[in-house]
N, CA, C and O of each residue as an XYZ file, in Angstrom:
352
protein
N      17.661     -0.823     13.939
C      17.267     -2.050     14.326
C      15.667     -1.747     14.928
O      15.430     -0.724     15.570
N      14.831     -2.567     14.692
C      13.535     -2.372     15.111
C      13.135     -3.471     16.111
O      13.265     -4.642     15.755
N      12.678     -3.194     17.287
C      12.237     -4.213     18.304
C      11.315     -5.181     17.625
O      10.488     -4.761     16.816
N      11.428     -6.610     17.946
C      10.584     -7.542     17.438
C       9.253     -7.403     17.868
O       8.361     -7.867     17.157
N       8.980     -6.832     18.929
C       7.603     -6.633     19.453
C       6.939     -5.535     18.657
O       5.799     -5.726     18.235
N       7.491     -4.537     18.450
C       7.015     -3.512     17.575
C       6.721     -3.830     16.106
O       5.781     -3.378     15.453
N       7.779     -4.778     15.637
C       7.633     -5.222     14.373
C       6.304     -5.955     14.146
O       5.649     -5.796     13.115
N       5.914     -6.801     15.192
C       4.695     -7.793     15.252
C       3.559     -6.919     15.401
O       2.593     -7.195     14.690
N       3.459     -5.919     16.174
C       2.408     -5.020     16.173
C       2.040     -4.292     14.879
O       0.873     -4.204     14.495
N       3.181     -3.727     14.163
C       2.937     -3.166     12.956
C       2.473     -4.048     11.925
O       1.566     -3.698     11.170
N       3.030     -5.161     11.841
C       2.438     -6.123     10.883
C       1.119     -6.571     10.932
O       0.434     -6.795      9.934
N       0.683     -6.731     12.334
C      -0.670     -7.038     12.608
C      -1.590     -5.901     12.073
O      -2.595     -6.168     11.415
N      -1.213     -4.602     12.380
C      -1.988     -3.458     12.029
C      -2.078     -3.241     10.457
O      -3.061     -2.774      9.883
N      -1.023     -3.608      9.918
C      -1.071     -3.590      8.337
C      -1.746     -4.670      7.681
O      -2.223     -4.497      6.560
N      -1.840     -5.909      8.351
C      -2.731     -6.951      7.901
C      -4.260     -6.705      8.145
O      -5.107     -7.206      7.405
N      -4.525     -6.037      9.046
C      -5.898     -5.625      9.448
C      -6.235     -4.464      8.315
O      -7.279     -4.618      7.682
N      -5.548     -3.506      8.074
C      -5.553     -2.534      7.052
C      -5.918     -3.178      5.775
O      -6.939     -2.822      5.186
N      -5.117     -4.141      5.292
C      -5.314     -4.927      4.042
C      -6.672     -5.675      4.018
O      -7.375     -5.679      3.007
N      -6.982     -6.241      5.043
C      -8.283     -7.013      5.187
C      -9.427     -6.059      5.061
O     -10.440     -6.381      4.440
N      -9.290     -4.878      5.640
C     -10.471     -3.651      5.650
C     -10.515     -3.332      4.133
O     -11.620     -3.170      3.615
N      -9.485     -3.240      3.450
C      -9.160     -2.665      1.962
C      -9.905     -3.677      1.192
O     -10.699     -3.324      0.319
N      -9.674     -5.016      1.493
C     -10.249     -6.038      0.628
C     -11.807     -5.946      0.653
O     -12.507     -6.040     -0.356
N     -12.235     -5.766      1.822
C     -13.694     -5.799      2.099
C     -14.155     -4.462      1.354
O     -15.269     -4.493      0.831
N     -13.441     -3.357      1.265
C     -14.057     -2.062      0.661
C     -13.764     -2.442     -0.852
O     -14.456     -1.830     -1.667
N     -12.956     -3.248     -1.300
C     -13.005     -3.388     -2.752
C     -14.234     -4.340     -3.295
O     -14.791     -4.178     -4.381
N     -14.551     -5.359     -2.341
C     -15.693     -6.271     -2.633
C     -16.921     -5.536     -2.469
O     -17.748     -5.706     -3.364
N     -17.258     -4.679     -1.433
C     -18.464     -4.062     -1.210
C     -18.592     -2.585     -1.546
O     -19.632     -1.944     -1.390
N     -17.426     -2.086     -2.032
C     -17.216     -0.534     -2.328
C     -18.487     -0.357     -3.356
O     -18.705     -1.114     -4.303
N     -19.267      0.755     -3.005
C     -20.282      1.203     -3.967
C     -19.773      1.775     -5.317
O     -20.428      1.586     -6.342
N     -18.556      2.505     -5.326
C     -18.091      3.051     -6.362
C     -16.721      2.451     -6.865
O     -15.971      1.785     -6.152
N     -16.484      2.783     -8.227
C     -15.116      2.281     -8.696
C     -13.972      3.131     -7.989
O     -12.833      2.669     -7.925
N     -14.304      4.459     -7.424
C     -13.251      5.162     -6.662
C     -12.911      4.486     -5.474
O     -11.738      4.382     -5.114
N     -13.991      3.954     -4.755
C     -13.647      3.378     -3.477
C     -12.710      1.974     -3.812
O     -11.847      1.608     -3.014
N     -12.944      1.351     -4.889
C     -11.967      0.234     -5.125
C     -10.645      0.633     -5.485
O      -9.660     -0.028     -5.156
N     -10.580      1.714     -6.165
C      -9.134      2.227     -6.555
C      -8.356      2.671     -5.295
O      -7.192      2.332     -5.080
N      -9.028      3.389     -4.550
C      -8.452      3.741     -3.350
C      -7.989      2.623     -2.139
O      -7.046      2.713     -1.354
N      -8.885      1.663     -2.266
C      -8.655      0.456     -1.429
C      -7.544     -0.229     -2.219
O      -6.750     -0.805     -1.474
N      -7.294     -0.318     -3.394
C      -6.168     -1.027     -4.051
C      -4.734     -0.209     -3.957
O      -3.666     -0.786     -4.161
N      -4.813      1.098     -3.649
C      -3.830      1.892     -3.460
C      -3.322      1.720     -1.881
O      -2.162      1.799     -1.476
N      -4.365      1.496     -1.212
C      -4.043      1.226      0.272
C      -3.353     -0.183      0.378
O      -2.404     -0.336      1.147
N      -3.777     -1.092     -0.305
C      -3.122     -2.442     -0.322
C      -1.630     -2.297     -0.749
O      -0.725     -2.892     -0.162
N      -1.449     -1.531     -1.730
C       0.016     -1.366     -2.177
C       0.972     -0.642     -1.116
O       2.118     -1.028     -0.882
N       0.404      0.374     -0.551
C       1.220      1.066      0.441
C       1.340      0.189      1.777
O       2.353      0.266      2.472
N       0.284     -0.635      2.104
C       0.448     -1.569      3.186
C       1.551     -2.546      2.877
O       2.386     -2.862      3.724
N       1.539     -3.022      1.638
C       2.608     -4.002      1.199
C       4.013     -3.300      1.408
O       4.930     -3.914      1.952
N       4.130     -2.258      1.050
C       5.291     -1.428      1.055
C       5.757     -1.243      2.563
O       6.937     -1.165      2.907
N       4.693     -1.186      3.386
C       5.097     -1.050      4.887
C       5.680     -2.377      5.343
O       6.717     -2.505      5.994
N       4.901     -3.322      4.927
C       5.454     -4.768      5.279
C       6.904     -4.864      4.884
O       7.743     -5.260      5.693
N       7.221     -4.504      3.638
C       8.489     -4.621      3.174
C       9.510     -3.806      3.990
O      10.662     -4.168      4.233
N       8.950     -2.696      4.366
C      10.050     -1.816      5.198
C      10.148     -2.531      6.643
O      11.220     -2.419      7.237
N       9.327     -3.102      7.117
C       9.445     -3.794      8.514
C      10.516     -4.896      8.316
O      11.575     -4.977      8.939
N      10.073     -5.724      7.354
C      10.929     -6.990      7.218
C      12.376     -6.530      6.728
O      13.337     -7.224      7.060
N      12.569     -5.400      5.959
C      13.845     -4.984      5.623
C      14.663     -4.366      7.001
O      15.890     -4.394      7.104
N      13.849     -3.868      7.917
C      14.470     -3.416      8.977
C      14.829     -4.719      9.985
O      15.868     -4.790     10.641
N      13.955     -5.553      9.978
C      14.357     -6.845     10.777
C      15.568     -7.577     10.278
O      16.460     -7.980     11.024
N      15.550     -7.737      8.883
C      16.629     -8.435      8.355
C      17.869     -7.667      7.990
O      18.895     -8.224      7.600
N      17.732     -6.340      8.134
C      18.814     -5.466      7.891
C      19.357     -5.538      6.392
O      20.519     -5.836      6.117
N      18.409     -5.239      5.493
C      18.758     -5.242      4.244
C      18.587     -3.903      3.560
O      17.471     -3.383      3.542
N      19.589     -3.338      3.017
C      19.588     -1.900      2.576
C      18.892     -1.752      1.278
O      18.421     -0.657      0.969
N      18.792     -2.821      0.466
C      18.125     -2.400     -0.795
C      16.683     -2.423     -0.759
O      16.001     -2.248     -1.768
N      16.203     -2.642      0.409
C      14.669     -2.518      0.497
C      14.239     -0.976      0.335
O      13.134     -0.666     -0.108
N      15.089     -0.153      0.683
C      14.724      1.254      0.558
C      14.690      1.720     -0.837
O      13.987      2.693     -1.110
N      15.375      1.127     -1.743
C      15.469      1.432     -3.120
C      14.179      0.773     -3.865
O      13.642      1.310     -4.834
N      13.797     -0.316     -3.357
C      12.677     -1.101     -3.970
C      11.314     -0.339     -3.471
O      10.321     -0.269     -4.195
N      11.371      0.198     -2.217
C      10.246      0.950     -1.624
C       9.946      2.262     -2.463
O       8.808      2.599     -2.790
N      11.139      2.984     -2.781
C      11.141      4.274     -3.488
C      10.486      4.134     -4.797
O       9.544      4.850     -5.135
N      11.036      3.120     -5.601
C      10.420      2.789     -6.866
C       8.806      2.379     -6.757
O       7.947      2.837     -7.511
N       8.585      1.550     -5.815
C       7.019      1.285     -5.748
C       6.197      2.420     -5.173
O       4.974      2.421     -5.321
N       6.736      3.247     -4.616
C       6.013      4.486     -4.195
C       5.734      5.435     -5.318
O       4.682      6.039     -5.526
N       6.833      5.471     -6.003
C       6.533      6.248     -7.380
C       5.579      5.681     -8.330
O       4.769      6.358     -8.963
N       5.708      4.388     -8.407
C       4.709      3.716     -9.248
C       3.189      3.863     -8.745
O       2.278      4.114     -9.535
N       3.007      3.702     -7.483
C       1.843      3.836     -6.754
C       1.285      5.173     -6.833
O       0.061      5.305     -6.852
N       2.071      6.198     -6.883
C       1.670      7.624     -6.980
C       1.019      7.697     -8.417
O      -0.138      8.064     -8.623
N       1.914      7.300     -9.376
C       1.469      7.492    -10.789
C       0.269      6.729    -11.134
O      -0.562      7.188    -11.918
N       0.122      5.365    -10.474
C      -0.995      4.652    -10.720
C      -2.277      5.362    -10.245
O      -3.241      5.418    -11.009
N      -2.328      5.889     -9.059
C      -3.402      6.549     -8.515
C      -3.843      7.814     -9.316
O      -5.012      8.193     -9.384
N      -2.809      8.411     -9.900
C      -3.017      9.647    -10.802
C      -3.789      9.275    -12.031
O      -4.701      9.983    -12.457
N      -3.403      8.129    -12.606
C      -3.854      7.694    -13.744
C      -5.431      7.064    -13.447
O      -6.366      7.191    -14.237
N      -5.488      6.507    -12.404
C      -6.978      5.926    -12.003
C      -7.801      7.094    -11.729
O      -8.991      7.027    -12.039
N      -7.334      8.184    -11.180
C      -8.285      9.411    -10.889
C      -8.643      9.961    -12.091
O      -9.816     10.328    -12.152
N      -7.806     10.159    -13.292
C      -8.023     10.648    -14.437
C      -9.205      9.742    -15.124
O     -10.197     10.209    -15.684
N      -8.928      8.481    -14.982
C      -9.776      7.532    -15.701
C     -11.149      7.574    -15.071
O     -12.129      7.507    -15.813
N     -11.285      7.667    -13.908
C     -12.550      7.810    -13.297
C     -13.203      8.931    -13.430
O     -14.433      8.881    -13.430
N     -12.604     10.049    -13.557
C     -13.436     11.278    -13.915
C     -13.689     11.417    -15.262
O     -14.515     12.277    -15.566
N     -13.099     10.684    -16.267
C     -13.521     10.656    -17.630
C     -13.049     11.801    -18.231
O     -13.612     12.135    -19.273
N     -12.054     12.548    -17.776
C     -11.563     13.747    -18.428
C     -10.595     13.409    -19.499
O      -9.876     12.434    -19.280
N     -10.452     14.035    -20.605
C      -9.443     13.775    -21.545
C      -8.615     15.043    -21.581
O      -9.045     16.131    -21.197
N      -7.260     14.811    -22.122
C      -6.474     15.805    -22.231
C      -6.672     16.682    -23.378
O      -5.943     17.661    -23.540
């Protein structure tokens, strides 16, 4: 169980991180900046899901987070390969 005050602080911090990532996507000088900011948004969303899962005591959230983390990792690997322009 997570204390509600801690949950509110964590949610506020994650929302600020998402807002800064959106600014980086809009202003980012390179495509790599936008890709990393998009990855940050994914992982911040996963953090929000964990907090709400702990507050609501839902066990299935951990399975969903695990799948999302694997997909996020594979996505950033694909984007890195695409941005470098290297072919296999």
